[in-house]
C-alpha positions as a printed Julia matrix, in Angstrom:
77×3 Matrix{Float64}:
  -7.79  -9.29  -11.1
  -4.79  -7.47   -9.67
  -3.49  -4.3   -11.29
  -0.3   -2.4   -10.42
   0.15   1.35  -10.08
   3.41   2.92   -8.89
   4.41  -0.34   -7.22
   1.11  -0.83   -5.39
  -1.1   -3.84   -6.07
  -4.72  -2.8    -6.65
  -7.55  -5.33   -6.45
 -10.92  -3.92   -7.55
 -14.05  -5.85   -6.58
 -17.53  -5.44   -8.05
 -20.59  -7.15   -6.6
 -24.23  -7.08   -7.68
 -26.74  -5.52   -5.28
 -30.26  -5.72   -6.66
 -30.11  -4.02  -10.05
 -26.97  -2.03   -9.19
 -23.28  -2.89   -8.96
 -21.21  -2.02   -5.88
 -17.56  -0.98   -6.24
 -14.89  -1.79   -3.65
 -11.09  -1.86   -3.82
  -8.17  -3.16   -1.77
  -4.64  -1.8    -2.07
  -1.34  -3.39   -1.04
   1.5   -0.89   -1.14
   5.17  -1.75   -1.68
   5.93  -1.37    2.03
   3.31  -4.03    2.88
   0.65  -1.57    4.06
  -2.79  -2.92    3.16
  -5.78  -0.6     2.76
  -9.4   -1.25    1.87
 -11.35   1.76    0.65
 -14.59  -0.06    1.46
 -17.8    0.52   -0.47
 -17.2    3.26   -3.03
 -20.76   3.57   -4.37
 -23.49   2.16   -6.6
 -23.21   1.99  -10.37
 -25.51   1.07  -13.25
 -23.0   -1.29  -14.88
 -20.24  -3.63  -13.84
 -17.8   -1.82  -16.13
 -18.5    1.58  -14.55
 -18.1    0.17  -11.04
 -14.8   -1.47  -11.96
 -13.45   1.69  -13.62
 -14.43   3.81  -10.61
 -12.7    1.39   -8.22
  -9.5    1.59  -10.27
  -9.71   5.4   -10.48
 -10.24   5.65   -6.72
  -7.31   3.36   -5.98
  -4.91   5.22   -8.26
  -5.95   8.53   -6.66
  -5.31   7.02   -3.21
  -1.86   5.74   -4.23
  -1.0    9.12   -5.8
  -2.1   10.98   -2.65
  -4.89  12.79   -4.49
  -8.47  13.31   -3.24
 -10.76  10.38   -3.94
 -13.39  10.99   -6.62
 -17.03  11.19   -5.55
 -19.3    8.42   -6.74
 -22.38   9.4    -8.73
 -24.69   7.64   -6.22
 -24.42   6.67   -2.59
 -25.78   3.52   -1.01
 -28.92   3.96    1.05
 -28.36   3.3     4.75
 -29.58  -0.13    5.81
 -32.84  -0.06    7.73
């Protein structure tokens, strides 16, 4: 799904990781600049992960600080 905010195309992505859901987002701005915010964090539900990805992307487009996720991924061993 692609959403638009202030002319930028936002594509949130949620994947399942064990019992958690991982939020990611890609942004394509009007000038053609593409940005991926990478892994944004772990969430208990798909809906929460999706909402956080959208909130992070809109903050990025607006030039505001990115929100902190409630949980961070454990470093891979």
